[in-house]
Backbone of each chain as ProteinMPNN parsed JSONL, in Angstrom:
{"seq_chain_A": "MIHTEPISQVFYIAVYDITNQKRLPKVLKTFRKYMNWVQNSAFEGELTAKQFQSLKDELLEIINKEKDSIIFYYAEEQKHIGKKILGVEKNEITQFF", "coords_chain_A": {"N_chain_A": [[-3.241, -11.093, 42.022], [-1.956, -10.472, 38.777], [-1.503, -7.613, 36.943], [-1.193, -6.816, 33.595], [-0.027, -4.594, 31.1], [-1.831, -4.165, 28.053], [-0.33, -5.35, 25.068], [0.603, -3.081, 22.7], [-0.414, -2.834, 19.336], [0.428, -2.016, 15.98], [-1.067, -1.135, 12.907], [0.061, -2.226, 9.853], [0.827, -1.64, 6.405], [2.554, -3.04, 3.807], [4.481, -2.355, 0.958], [6.425, -3.547, -1.731], [9.382, -3.466, -3.741], [11.36, -5.41, -5.275], [14.341, -5.907, -6.842], [15.634, -8.113, -7.739], [15.581, -11.487, -8.647], [16.512, -13.521, -7.039], [16.567, -12.527, -4.481], [13.919, -11.936, -4.031], [12.133, -14.251, -3.281], [13.13, -14.725, -0.699], [12.555, -12.367, 0.611], [9.758, -12.443, 0.496], [9.234, -14.747, 2.021], [10.092, -13.893, 4.508], [8.346, -11.715, 5.025], [5.94, -13.177, 5.17], [6.163, -14.449, 7.594], [5.414, -12.557, 9.408], [3.306, -10.968, 8.469], [0.21, -10.629, 6.529], [-0.3, -11.738, 3.255], [-1.678, -9.731, 0.773], [-1.883, -9.022, -1.845], [-0.245, -9.117, -5.044], [2.824, -7.788, -4.432], [2.027, -6.57, -1.989], [1.55, -6.55, 1.527], [-0.276, -6.921, 4.616], [-0.83, -6.227, 8.115], [-1.071, -6.53, 11.734], [1.284, -5.457, 14.013], [3.441, -5.727, 16.832], [5.715, -3.39, 18.398], [8.107, -4.702, 18.775], [7.901, -6.91, 17.046], [7.801, -5.556, 14.603], [10.32, -4.405, 14.552], [11.925, -6.725, 14.425], [11.113, -7.753, 11.948], [11.96, -5.682, 10.213], [14.744, -5.787, 10.704], [15.339, -8.352, 9.724], [14.592, -8.081, 7.027], [16.381, -6.123, 6.188], [18.711, -7.543, 6.184], [18.467, -8.982, 3.915], [17.704, -7.43, 1.614], [18.943, -5.352, -1.119], [20.09, -2.348, -0.38], [20.583, -0.261, -2.058], [19.173, -0.703, -4.315], [16.688, -2.057, -3.991], [13.354, -1.52, -2.678], [11.272, -0.92, 0.054], [8.218, -0.003, 1.314], [6.618, 0.973, 4.244], [3.449, 1.681, 5.294], [1.6, 2.979, 7.994], [-0.698, 2.842, 10.768], [-1.685, 3.879, 13.952], [-4.122, 3.142, 14.918], [-6.218, 0.807, 13.522], [-8.745, 1.448, 12.663], [-8.544, 3.944, 11.549], [-7.752, 3.595, 9.0], [-9.199, 2.963, 5.932], [-10.479, 0.628, 3.456], [-10.817, -0.173, 0.107], [-11.783, -2.217, -2.597], [-11.201, -2.825, -6.017], [-12.166, -5.023, -8.528], [-10.757, -8.295, -8.271], [-10.533, -9.875, -5.049], [-7.65, -10.847, -3.695], [-6.505, -11.853, -1.458], [-4.987, -14.121, 0.883], [-5.682, -14.617, 3.421], [-7.354, -16.393, 4.67], [-5.915, -18.72, 4.628], [-4.322, -18.524, 6.812], [-5.595, -18.901, 9.189]], "CA_chain_A": [[-3.46, -10.934, 40.578], [-0.967, -9.661, 38.066], [-2.069, -6.834, 35.837], [-0.185, -6.447, 32.591], [-0.499, -3.687, 30.051], [-1.978, -4.844, 26.757], [0.763, -5.021, 24.14], [-0.045, -2.332, 21.629], [-0.054, -3.22, 17.98], [0.239, -0.999, 14.955], [-1.482, -1.741, 11.643], [1.009, -1.921, 8.785], [0.678, -2.074, 5.01], [3.895, -2.997, 3.214], [4.599, -2.564, -0.491], [7.846, -3.787, -1.95], [9.873, -3.506, -5.115], [12.628, -6.13, -5.144], [14.807, -5.894, -8.229], [16.425, -9.308, -8.039], [14.74, -12.671, -8.505], [17.014, -14.386, -5.966], [16.203, -11.93, -3.189], [12.457, -11.85, -3.88], [11.52, -15.288, -2.434], [13.566, -14.559, 0.689], [11.772, -11.247, 1.157], [8.38, -12.929, 0.67], [9.232, -15.682, 3.133], [10.217, -13.095, 5.732], [7.069, -11.022, 5.228], [4.892, -14.125, 5.547], [6.308, -14.794, 9.008], [4.877, -11.491, 10.26], [2.154, -10.25, 7.913], [-0.639, -11.372, 5.598], [-0.207, -11.356, 1.848], [-2.983, -9.293, 0.267], [-1.867, -8.843, -3.284], [1.073, -8.976, -5.626], [3.557, -6.622, -3.914], [1.503, -5.926, -0.776], [1.206, -7.309, 2.733], [-0.794, -6.095, 5.703], [-0.897, -6.944, 9.377], [-0.849, -5.802, 12.971], [2.552, -5.864, 14.606], [3.956, -5.002, 17.99], [6.96, -2.682, 18.09], [9.175, -5.702, 18.738], [7.755, -7.666, 15.793], [8.174, -4.694, 13.476], [11.787, -4.285, 14.58], [12.491, -7.99, 13.927], [10.842, -7.815, 10.511], [12.875, -4.739, 9.571], [16.109, -6.322, 10.803], [15.468, -9.494, 8.809], [14.526, -7.586, 5.644], [17.619, -5.393, 5.89], [19.746, -8.548, 5.926], [18.231, -9.583, 2.592], [17.584, -6.523, 0.459], [20.028, -4.482, -1.551], [19.557, -1.038, 0.011], [20.789, 0.691, -3.159], [18.328, -1.042, -5.463], [15.339, -2.484, -3.606], [12.596, -0.532, -1.909], [10.11, -1.414, 0.804], [7.541, 1.095, 2.016], [5.63, 0.625, 5.248], [2.482, 2.683, 5.752], [1.084, 2.444, 9.249], [-1.633, 3.645, 11.564], [-1.763, 3.397, 15.335], [-5.42, 2.476, 15.053], [-6.631, 0.303, 12.212], [-10.0, 2.109, 12.259], [-8.234, 5.152, 10.787], [-7.48, 3.244, 7.599], [-10.258, 2.246, 5.227], [-9.986, -0.217, 2.359], [-11.789, -0.433, -0.961], [-11.176, -3.087, -3.604], [-11.783, -2.948, -7.359], [-11.744, -6.29, -9.126], [-10.683, -9.494, -7.439], [-9.854, -9.834, -3.753], [-6.742, -11.983, -3.855], [-5.745, -12.2, -0.258], [-4.992, -15.524, 1.285], [-5.766, -14.596, 4.887], [-8.024, -17.625, 5.091], [-4.935, -19.782, 4.826], [-3.55, -18.322, 8.034], [-6.375, -19.181, 10.401]], "C_chain_A": [[-2.399, -10.045, 39.935], [-1.672, -8.92, 36.928], [-0.963, -6.486, 34.858], [-0.829, -5.506, 31.572], [-0.759, -4.495, 28.781], [-0.83, -4.414, 25.839], [0.163, -4.303, 22.939], [0.505, -2.721, 20.266], [-0.346, -2.077, 17.026], [-0.143, -1.726, 13.67], [-0.55, -1.274, 10.521], [0.519, -2.422, 7.423], [2.086, -1.972, 4.428], [3.791, -3.205, 1.708], [6.088, -2.662, -0.808], [8.159, -3.845, -3.436], [11.278, -4.096, -5.026], [13.141, -6.412, -6.549], [15.557, -7.156, -8.64], [15.625, -10.564, -7.697], [15.247, -13.657, -7.456], [16.605, -13.851, -4.605], [14.697, -11.987, -2.937], [11.839, -12.953, -3.008], [11.921, -15.192, -0.968], [12.788, -13.441, 1.375], [10.339, -11.71, 1.443], [8.272, -13.839, 1.888], [9.29, -14.936, 4.476], [8.914, -12.359, 6.04], [5.987, -11.974, 5.757], [4.99, -14.573, 7.004], [5.571, -13.799, 9.912], [3.547, -10.904, 9.788], [1.369, -11.139, 6.955], [-0.493, -10.828, 4.182], [-1.59, -10.898, 1.388], [-3.038, -9.184, -1.237], [-0.428, -8.891, -3.758], [1.689, -7.68, -5.099], [2.973, -5.948, -2.682], [1.167, -6.927, 0.328], [0.54, -6.363, 3.719], [-0.819, -6.908, 6.989], [-0.664, -6.042, 10.57], [0.399, -6.347, 13.65], [2.83, -5.074, 15.882], [5.257, -4.318, 17.557], [8.117, -3.683, 17.932], [9.129, -6.521, 17.433], [8.198, -6.828, 14.593], [9.696, -4.552, 13.397], [12.447, -5.552, 14.024], [12.309, -8.106, 12.421], [11.816, -6.918, 9.745], [14.304, -5.286, 9.561], [16.323, -7.461, 9.807], [15.467, -9.036, 7.343], [15.831, -6.88, 5.256], [18.805, -6.322, 5.653], [19.655, -9.084, 4.495], [18.339, -8.576, 1.445], [18.901, -5.82, 0.12], [19.518, -3.056, -1.348], [19.748, 0.049, -1.054], [19.787, 0.481, -4.286], [16.89, -1.368, -5.103], [14.656, -1.401, -2.769], [11.407, -1.195, -1.217], [9.505, -0.216, 1.53], [6.553, 0.502, 3.011], [4.746, 1.848, 5.51], [1.905, 2.124, 7.043], [0.142, 3.414, 9.947], [-1.715, 3.027, 12.947], [-3.081, 2.644, 15.545], [-5.932, 2.09, 13.676], [-7.904, 0.992, 11.711], [-9.745, 3.383, 11.444], [-7.953, 4.87, 9.322], [-8.641, 2.452, 7.022], [-9.667, 1.478, 4.06], [-11.109, -0.433, 1.356], [-11.091, -1.237, -2.043], [-11.932, -3.003, -4.926], [-11.274, -4.259, -7.946], [-11.707, -7.395, -8.09], [-10.05, -9.198, -6.082], [-8.971, -11.068, -3.697], [-6.157, -12.492, -2.558], [-5.984, -13.626, 0.202], [-5.079, -15.637, 2.8], [-6.4, -15.887, 5.409], [-7.048, -18.774, 5.309], [-4.22, -19.694, 6.169], [-4.3, -18.728, 9.29], [-6.961, -20.597, 10.402]], "O_chain_A": [[-2.006, -9.013, 40.48], [-2.336, -9.517, 36.081], [0.07, -5.934, 35.237], [-2.009, -5.621, 31.24], [0.002, -5.409, 28.462], [-0.419, -3.253, 25.842], [-0.687, -4.855, 22.241], [1.707, -2.908, 20.078], [-1.255, -1.277, 17.247], [0.386, -2.797, 13.374], [-0.4, -0.077, 10.28], [-0.111, -3.475, 7.313], [2.735, -0.932, 4.545], [3.102, -4.112, 1.24], [6.907, -1.95, -0.226], [7.326, -4.217, -4.262], [12.25, -3.394, -4.745], [12.472, -7.068, -7.347], [16.056, -7.252, -9.762], [15.068, -10.687, -6.606], [14.501, -14.535, -7.024], [16.328, -14.619, -3.684], [14.249, -12.073, -1.794], [11.093, -12.639, -2.081], [11.135, -15.542, -0.088], [12.414, -13.542, 2.544], [9.778, -11.407, 2.496], [7.34, -13.721, 2.684], [8.622, -15.308, 5.441], [8.436, -12.376, 7.175], [5.225, -11.632, 6.661], [4.002, -15.028, 7.581], [5.158, -14.136, 11.022], [2.758, -10.407, 10.591], [1.794, -12.243, 6.614], [-0.557, -9.621, 3.951], [-2.573, -11.61, 1.596], [-4.112, -9.246, -1.836], [0.501, -8.726, -2.967], [1.135, -6.599, -5.301], [3.389, -4.838, -2.352], [0.587, -7.987, 0.09], [0.757, -5.153, 3.672], [-0.829, -8.139, 6.952], [-0.133, -4.939, 10.444], [0.543, -7.555, 13.834], [2.489, -3.895, 15.983], [5.819, -4.622, 16.505], [8.981, -3.524, 17.07], [10.156, -6.787, 16.808], [8.875, -7.319, 13.69], [10.279, -4.575, 12.313], [13.403, -5.473, 13.252], [13.227, -8.505, 11.704], [12.418, -7.338, 8.758], [14.985, -5.251, 8.536], [17.352, -7.529, 9.135], [16.24, -9.537, 6.526], [16.318, -7.027, 4.135], [19.782, -5.944, 5.005], [20.637, -9.575, 3.939], [18.988, -8.842, 0.433], [19.816, -5.713, 0.936], [18.618, -2.608, -2.059], [19.162, 1.128, -0.971], [19.573, 1.368, -5.112], [15.969, -0.996, -5.83], [15.3, -0.5, -2.233], [10.641, -1.934, -1.836], [10.193, 0.493, 2.264], [5.751, -0.365, 2.663], [5.234, 2.909, 5.897], [1.738, 0.911, 7.168], [0.186, 4.626, 9.739], [-1.803, 1.808, 13.095], [-3.135, 1.643, 16.258], [-6.062, 2.928, 12.784], [-8.125, 1.109, 10.505], [-10.633, 3.849, 10.73], [-7.917, 5.785, 8.499], [-9.02, 1.406, 7.55], [-8.498, 1.653, 3.716], [-12.216, -0.828, 1.722], [-9.935, -0.97, -2.372], [-13.159, -3.097, -4.952], [-10.084, -4.563, -7.865], [-12.512, -7.43, -7.159], [-9.143, -8.372, -5.979], [-9.465, -12.195, -3.656], [-5.394, -13.458, -2.554], [-7.024, -14.233, -0.053], [-4.618, -16.613, 3.392], [-6.018, -16.398, 6.462], [-7.321, -19.691, 6.083], [-3.592, -20.655, 6.615], [-3.693, -18.883, 10.349], [-7.641, -20.983, 11.352]]}, "seq_chain_B": "MIHTEPISQVFYIAVYDITNQKRLPKVLKTFRKYMNWVQNSAFEGELTAKQFQSLKDELLEIINKEKDSIIFYYAEEQKHIGKKILGVEKNEITQFF", "coords_chain_B": {"N_chain_B": [[-19.857, 38.935, 0.6], [-18.842, 35.7, -0.364], [-19.045, 32.65, 1.177], [-17.391, 29.634, 1.0], [-17.398, 26.142, 1.555], [-14.423, 24.387, 2.455], [-13.048, 22.109, 0.117], [-13.091, 18.794, 0.909], [-10.412, 16.507, 1.165], [-9.263, 13.182, 0.739], [-6.724, 10.999, 1.843], [-5.161, 8.706, -0.195], [-3.804, 5.436, -0.756], [-2.813, 3.402, -3.311], [-2.626, 0.07, -4.412], [-1.824, -2.217, -6.97], [-2.609, -5.022, -9.046], [-2.204, -6.08, -11.992], [-3.047, -8.263, -14.463], [-2.47, -8.41, -17.119], [-0.49, -7.477, -19.825], [-1.274, -5.626, -21.69], [-3.296, -4.169, -20.556], [-2.033, -2.998, -18.404], [-0.33, -0.586, -18.98], [-2.389, 1.219, -19.553], [-3.785, 1.35, -17.166], [-1.79, 2.44, -15.527], [-1.437, 4.928, -16.752], [-3.883, 6.098, -16.222], [-3.919, 6.158, -13.387], [-1.776, 7.959, -13.01], [-2.9, 10.368, -13.734], [-4.256, 11.167, -11.527], [-2.929, 10.538, -9.151], [0.21, 10.148, -7.317], [3.009, 8.355, -8.393], [4.655, 6.019, -6.378], [6.111, 3.746, -6.117], [6.987, 0.651, -7.71], [4.009, -0.787, -8.472], [2.54, 0.83, -6.646], [0.694, 3.754, -5.778], [0.194, 7.064, -4.452], [-1.855, 9.652, -3.016], [-3.776, 12.707, -2.516], [-7.211, 12.986, -2.764], [-10.289, 14.414, -3.851], [-13.74, 13.553, -3.182], [-15.05, 13.508, -5.61], [-12.958, 13.329, -7.467], [-11.943, 10.817, -6.745], [-14.081, 9.204, -7.412], [-14.138, 9.561, -10.21], [-11.648, 8.489, -10.899], [-12.012, 5.801, -10.098], [-14.148, 5.084, -11.814], [-12.899, 5.323, -14.319], [-10.859, 3.417, -14.077], [-12.346, 1.085, -13.804], [-13.34, 0.82, -16.326], [-11.19, -0.14, -17.652], [-9.908, -2.369, -16.359], [-9.909, -5.985, -15.94], [-12.357, -7.355, -14.21], [-12.513, -9.864, -13.172], [-9.994, -10.806, -12.996], [-7.966, -8.879, -12.469], [-6.738, -6.76, -9.798], [-7.261, -4.092, -7.621], [-6.356, -2.316, -4.829], [-7.472, 0.123, -2.639], [-6.259, 1.884, 0.036], [-7.192, 4.105, 2.597], [-7.259, 7.258, 4.36], [-8.99, 9.624, 6.289], [-7.636, 11.73, 7.352], [-4.406, 12.639, 6.61], [-2.432, 12.691, 8.517], [-2.903, 10.549, 10.14], [-1.727, 8.413, 8.978], [1.381, 6.952, 8.883], [4.716, 6.67, 7.466], [7.334, 4.607, 6.512], [10.471, 3.906, 5.112], [12.429, 1.316, 3.713], [15.532, 0.827, 2.222], [15.763, 2.039, -1.146], [14.283, 5.197, -1.973], [11.908, 5.524, -4.261], [10.176, 7.275, -5.366], [8.639, 9.548, -7.694], [7.752, 12.021, -7.232], [8.877, 14.512, -7.376], [8.891, 15.013, -10.062], [6.398, 15.942, -10.544], [5.935, 18.485, -9.607]], "CA_chain_B": [[-18.836, 37.88, 0.543], [-19.321, 34.321, -0.511], [-18.26, 31.662, 1.929], [-17.533, 28.268, 0.489], [-16.779, 25.076, 2.361], [-13.247, 23.813, 1.813], [-13.313, 20.782, -0.451], [-12.287, 17.874, 1.713], [-9.664, 15.498, 0.431], [-8.923, 11.976, 1.48], [-5.424, 10.494, 1.429], [-5.265, 7.333, -0.708], [-2.678, 4.636, -1.221], [-3.363, 2.377, -4.205], [-1.742, -0.991, -4.887], [-2.546, -2.861, -8.062], [-2.081, -6.266, -9.59], [-2.851, -6.143, -13.313], [-2.512, -9.533, -14.958], [-2.323, -8.396, -18.571], [0.475, -6.441, -20.201], [-1.911, -4.584, -22.508], [-4.082, -3.29, -19.676], [-1.175, -2.328, -17.429], [-0.006, 0.822, -19.274], [-3.605, 2.049, -19.483], [-4.046, 1.544, -15.735], [-0.768, 3.373, -15.034], [-1.728, 6.252, -17.303], [-5.043, 6.611, -15.492], [-3.465, 6.506, -12.036], [-0.915, 9.144, -13.037], [-3.719, 11.58, -13.87], [-4.864, 11.532, -10.244], [-2.108, 10.231, -7.978], [1.66, 10.127, -7.524], [3.664, 7.051, -8.379], [5.662, 5.962, -5.324], [6.907, 2.527, -6.219], [6.408, -0.419, -8.494], [2.716, -1.248, -7.932], [1.884, 1.68, -5.644], [0.512, 5.188, -5.971], [-0.463, 7.715, -3.329], [-2.285, 11.016, -3.319], [-4.995, 13.217, -1.896], [-8.264, 13.119, -3.767], [-11.646, 14.753, -3.429], [-14.683, 12.465, -3.459], [-15.341, 13.541, -7.044], [-11.779, 12.791, -8.156], [-11.854, 9.382, -6.492], [-15.133, 8.57, -8.216], [-13.696, 9.562, -11.617], [-10.55, 7.525, -11.013], [-12.621, 4.465, -10.045], [-14.908, 4.858, -13.048], [-11.957, 5.111, -15.428], [-10.165, 2.133, -13.879], [-13.3, -0.008, -14.045], [-13.472, 0.688, -17.782], [-9.971, -0.766, -18.19], [-9.486, -3.645, -15.767], [-10.727, -7.194, -15.994], [-12.787, -7.464, -12.807], [-12.364, -11.269, -12.74], [-8.576, -11.186, -12.918], [-7.119, -7.826, -11.916], [-7.104, -6.348, -8.45], [-6.737, -2.799, -7.174], [-6.769, -2.033, -3.457], [-7.272, 1.484, -2.136], [-6.293, 2.153, 1.469], [-7.393, 5.555, 2.699], [-7.45, 7.873, 5.677], [-9.585, 10.961, 6.168], [-6.58, 12.683, 7.654], [-3.123, 12.036, 6.257], [-1.601, 12.572, 9.738], [-3.137, 9.252, 10.763], [-0.919, 7.391, 8.312], [2.817, 7.181, 8.864], [5.407, 6.032, 6.34], [8.749, 4.311, 6.737], [11.032, 3.292, 3.899], [13.698, 0.581, 3.767], [16.132, 0.798, 0.885], [15.682, 3.243, -1.985], [13.015, 5.907, -2.149], [11.862, 5.59, -5.73], [9.06, 8.061, -5.914], [8.973, 10.541, -8.714], [6.914, 13.189, -6.933], [9.586, 15.703, -7.849], [8.534, 15.279, -11.463], [5.042, 16.463, -10.663], [5.793, 19.873, -9.125]], "C_chain_B": [[-19.454, 36.488, 0.429], [-18.429, 33.385, 0.298], [-18.465, 30.28, 1.324], [-16.835, 27.299, 1.442], [-15.48, 24.633, 1.694], [-13.587, 22.419, 1.28], [-12.452, 19.768, 0.274], [-11.656, 16.787, 0.85], [-9.342, 14.332, 1.341], [-7.567, 11.493, 0.945], [-5.546, 9.019, 1.034], [-3.892, 6.73, -1.014], [-3.308, 3.562, -2.111], [-2.29, 1.356, -4.535], [-2.518, -1.798, -5.921], [-1.822, -4.112, -8.528], [-2.845, -6.49, -10.896], [-2.22, -7.301, -14.074], [-2.24, -9.556, -16.461], [-1.471, -7.205, -18.994], [-0.114, -5.362, -21.112], [-2.686, -3.605, -21.629], [-3.198, -2.453, -18.753], [-0.842, -0.87, -17.777], [-1.218, 1.754, -19.218], [-3.946, 2.368, -18.031], [-3.061, 2.581, -15.168], [-1.06, 4.795, -15.481], [-2.888, 6.908, -16.542], [-4.66, 7.027, -14.07], [-2.683, 7.819, -12.021], [-1.683, 10.448, -13.2], [-4.171, 12.094, -12.498], [-3.924, 11.418, -9.045], [-0.626, 10.243, -8.333], [2.21, 8.717, -7.417], [4.686, 7.039, -7.25], [6.582, 4.762, -5.439], [6.231, 1.598, -7.209], [5.131, -0.896, -7.791], [2.079, -0.382, -6.859], [1.846, 3.155, -6.033], [-0.023, 5.773, -4.672], [-0.899, 9.123, -3.732], [-3.546, 11.405, -2.584], [-6.027, 13.501, -2.977], [-9.556, 13.598, -3.122], [-12.539, 13.55, -3.753], [-14.952, 12.353, -4.965], [-14.172, 12.949, -7.851], [-11.674, 11.276, -7.972], [-12.893, 8.629, -7.322], [-14.715, 8.484, -9.687], [-12.593, 8.534, -11.838], [-11.104, 6.09, -11.031], [-13.344, 4.138, -11.34], [-13.973, 4.554, -14.219], [-11.244, 3.764, -15.307], [-11.087, 0.953, -14.195], [-13.577, -0.225, -15.529], [-12.315, -0.14, -18.365], [-9.746, -2.186, -17.661], [-10.45, -4.793, -16.078], [-11.083, -7.522, -14.544], [-12.686, -8.891, -12.254], [-10.899, -11.618, -12.456], [-7.694, -10.149, -12.229], [-7.617, -7.427, -10.529], [-6.458, -5.005, -8.126], [-7.258, -2.572, -5.761], [-6.463, -0.571, -3.142], [-7.334, 1.445, -0.613], [-6.461, 3.664, 1.606], [-7.574, 6.006, 4.141], [-7.996, 9.276, 5.47], [-8.521, 12.027, 6.429], [-5.221, 12.024, 7.447], [-2.234, 11.834, 7.489], [-1.802, 11.228, 10.445], [-2.313, 8.131, 10.131], [0.548, 7.803, 8.328], [3.45, 6.409, 7.72], [6.87, 5.826, 6.701], [9.273, 3.573, 5.515], [12.323, 2.543, 4.217], [14.252, 0.548, 2.346], [15.916, 2.121, 0.167], [14.308, 3.882, -1.922], [12.885, 6.194, -3.639], [10.869, 6.596, -6.269], [9.53, 9.197, -6.81], [8.154, 11.806, -8.51], [7.553, 14.466, -7.45], [9.263, 16.031, -9.305], [7.183, 15.983, -11.608], [4.921, 17.941, -10.285], [6.785, 20.816, -9.814]], "O_chain_B": [[-20.462, 36.176, 1.062], [-17.213, 33.346, 0.113], [-19.598, 29.826, 1.161], [-15.812, 27.622, 2.047], [-15.44, 24.513, 0.47], [-14.316, 21.656, 1.914], [-11.225, 19.865, 0.259], [-12.279, 16.235, -0.058], [-9.175, 14.486, 2.551], [-7.301, 11.569, -0.255], [-5.982, 8.189, 1.832], [-2.968, 7.409, -1.461], [-4.246, 2.887, -1.689], [-1.172, 1.721, -4.896], [-3.717, -2.033, -5.769], [-0.603, -4.236, -8.419], [-3.961, -7.009, -10.908], [-1.01, -7.321, -14.302], [-1.833, -10.579, -17.012], [-1.707, -6.073, -18.572], [0.486, -4.301, -21.284], [-2.74, -2.404, -21.895], [-3.564, -1.343, -18.368], [-1.054, 0.009, -16.942], [-1.091, 2.931, -18.878], [-4.34, 3.486, -17.699], [-3.454, 3.481, -14.426], [-0.949, 5.743, -14.704], [-2.869, 8.106, -16.261], [-5.027, 8.107, -13.607], [-2.885, 8.673, -11.158], [-1.181, 11.514, -12.845], [-4.435, 13.283, -12.322], [-4.098, 12.114, -8.044], [-0.258, 10.335, -9.504], [1.912, 7.985, -6.474], [5.509, 7.951, -7.162], [7.698, 4.767, -4.918], [5.045, 1.744, -7.507], [5.179, -1.353, -6.648], [1.139, -0.835, -6.207], [2.817, 3.717, -6.54], [-0.63, 5.058, -3.875], [-0.366, 9.702, -4.678], [-4.29, 10.555, -2.094], [-5.745, 14.169, -3.972], [-9.874, 13.233, -1.99], [-12.147, 12.652, -4.497], [-15.063, 11.256, -5.513], [-14.374, 12.176, -8.787], [-11.359, 10.546, -8.912], [-12.618, 7.557, -7.861], [-14.914, 7.455, -10.332], [-12.597, 7.803, -12.828], [-10.717, 5.274, -11.868], [-13.178, 3.053, -11.898], [-14.225, 3.644, -15.009], [-11.05, 3.06, -16.299], [-10.662, -0.046, -14.776], [-13.992, -1.308, -15.943], [-12.444, -0.754, -19.425], [-9.432, -3.095, -18.429], [-11.616, -4.595, -16.422], [-10.224, -7.914, -13.755], [-12.761, -9.109, -11.045], [-10.603, -12.594, -11.767], [-6.777, -10.505, -11.488], [-8.751, -7.714, -10.143], [-5.26, -4.812, -8.333], [-8.465, -2.63, -5.524], [-5.348, -0.094, -3.35], [-8.339, 1.027, -0.037], [-5.917, 4.419, 0.8], [-7.984, 5.239, 5.012], [-7.537, 10.019, 4.602], [-8.516, 13.086, 5.801], [-4.926, 10.983, 8.035], [-1.395, 10.934, 7.517], [-0.968, 10.819, 11.253], [-2.214, 7.035, 10.683], [0.907, 8.876, 7.842], [2.795, 5.587, 7.079], [7.554, 6.751, 7.139], [8.59, 2.716, 4.954], [13.201, 3.067, 4.902], [13.526, 0.274, 1.39], [15.889, 3.184, 0.788], [13.294, 3.191, -1.831], [13.635, 6.988, -4.207], [10.73, 6.757, -7.482], [10.641, 9.714, -6.693], [7.89, 12.56, -9.447], [6.867, 15.383, -7.902], [9.352, 17.184, -9.726], [6.869, 16.544, -12.658], [3.92, 18.581, -10.605], [6.801, 22.013, -9.526]]}, "name": "protein", "num_of_chains": 2, "seq": "MIHTEPISQVFYIAVYDITNQKRLPKVLKTFRKYMNWVQNSAFEGELTAKQFQSLKDELLEIINKEKDSIIFYYAEEQKHIGKKILGVEKNEITQFFMIHTEPISQVFYIAVYDITNQKRLPKVLKTFRKYMNWVQNSAFEGELTAKQFQSLKDELLEIINKEKDSIIFYYAEEQKHIGKKILGVEKNEITQFF"}
């Protein structure tokens, strides 16, 4: 029997401010490969270290580092982050499963 | 001597999607009373339970609950949430202190 370590994932929330309408769809397309869209300007998802590195690398190829801004908040354990919603829940997670 | 319990604060990140240009400035004004603007569509800050309740009450007076969406992510201890930024750091926290 082969025992493998479980691959640890980190829970990420990403918010972005892309100042150019040509770059925006490329950024969205990249995010959607790795994370779930939850709202205008926000994605969330669990990523391995390798996935997060790939996402970052791909985003850095697209964004203008002098003008655009992407913030990743993260927690090693998702249970440490709570979530409350006012108004509509817009996420499209149902489309992913 | 009077011993008082320290007032516990929770660290919040708020992302919002306000679909009407008249409501947006009111929402922003309300957020700014309680939290720090960090990016287009995101605020963060530490709030007591009472402050969070007031913020929610004020926002619910402004937003259209059928159309707008505000998500609060939160952690009891800020150390549980990390933050990484790609591109520009746009926050205006320096204006608040």
